[in-house]
C-alpha positions in Angstrom: 102.3 88.3 98.3 103.8 88.1 95.0 100.6 89.0 93.7 100.0 91.8 95.9 103.5 93.6 94.5 102.1 92.9 90.9 98.5 95.0 91.8 100.7 97.6 93.5 102.9 97.6 90.1 99.6 98.2 88.0 97.8 101.0 90.1 101.4 102.6 90.7 101.2 103.1 86.7 97.9 104.5 87.2 98.2 106.8 90.0 100.2 109.5 88.2 98.2 112.9 87.2 96.0 112.8 90.3 92.9 111.2 88.5 93.2 108.1 91.0 93.4 110.2 94.1 90.0 112.4 92.5 88.3 109.1 91.4 89.2 107.6 95.1 87.5 110.8 97.0 84.6 110.6 95.0 84.0 106.9 95.1 84.4 107.2 99.1 87.6 104.8 99.1 90.3 107.8 100.0 91.2 106.3 103.2 91.6 103.2 101.8 94.3 104.7 99.0 96.0 106.5 101.8 96.3 103.3 103.7 97.7 101.9 100.2 100.0 104.3 99.5 101.3 104.2 103.3 101.9 100.4 103.2 103.9 101.1 99.8 106.1 103.6 101.3 106.7 101.1 104.2 107.5 98.4 101.7 104.5 96.3 103.3 103.3 93.3 101.2 100.5 92.0 103.7 97.0 90.6 103.9 95.9 94.2 105.5 97.3 95.6 102.4 95.9 92.8 100.0 92.6 93.3 101.4 92.8 97.3 101.2 93.7 97.0 97.1 90.4 94.6 97.2 88.3 97.2 99.1 89.8 99.7 96.1 89.0 97.3 93.0 85.3 96.9 94.5 84.9 100.5 94.9 86.4 101.5 91.0 83.9 98.2 89.8 80.7 99.7 91.3 81.6 102.6 89.2 82.4 100.7 85.8 86.3 100.6 86.7 86.8 96.9 86.5 90.4 95.3 86.9 91.9 98.7 88.6 94.7 96.3 90.1 94.1 93.2 88.8 93.8 93.6 84.7 94.2 90.9 82.0 97.4 88.9 82.2 99.0 86.7 79.4 102.1 85.2 78.7 103.8 84.5 75.2 107.1 82.8 74.9 110.1 84.2 73.5 110.6 82.2 69.8 114.5 81.6 69.2 116.8 81.6 71.9 120.5 81.9 73.0 122.1 84.3 74.8 120.7 86.4 77.7 120.3 90.0 76.6 119.8 92.9 79.3 118.0 96.3 79.0 118.2 99.3 81.3 115.2 99.9 82.8 113.7 102.2 85.9 112.6 100.3 88.7 110.4 100.7 91.9 112.6 102.4 94.8 110.5 101.2 97.6 112.0 98.5 100.2 109.4 95.9 99.1 109.7 96.9 95.5 106.4 96.5 93.0 107.1 94.7 89.5 106.8 98.0 87.6 109.5 98.9 85.0 109.8 101.7 82.6 112.4 101.6 79.7 115.4 104.1 80.3 115.7 106.9 77.8 117.4 110.0 78.1 115.1 112.2 80.3 114.9 112.2 84.0 114.2 109.3 86.0 110.1 109.2 86.5 108.9 108.4 89.8 106.3 106.4 91.9 102.9 107.4 91.3 101.8 106.3 94.9 105.1 107.6 96.7 106.5 110.6 94.6 110.1 108.8 95.0 112.2 108.4 92.0 112.4 105.3 90.6 116.1 103.7 90.3 117.8 102.3 87.0 118.3 98.6 87.1 119.3 95.9 84.8 116.9 93.2 83.4 118.0 90.2 81.9 115.2 88.9 79.3 
């Protein structure tokens, strides 16, 4: 269910501002979005959540918004080497955290776009 966590991270970063909810209501999948939010709040990463993400993606795709939770992925290796640098980042506060990370700055911690909970500070080894 690692892919489900990645999809939740992508959705979370797009959920701030209320447009996701507006579109979900307009496209008839607000109930599906509510189930996704409940699953995220409970830390679930199961088949029903994956199916709801598929339903949400399909509804948005029918209206010209493709890849809502899947997106395009690529990998580019780091050049050079040596050392294990770390960076501070805000991370998902959920019991089954998604992979979303936000660089730490001098401001208040950002919040999860789905649950509204503040992100927690973490260290990432590069």
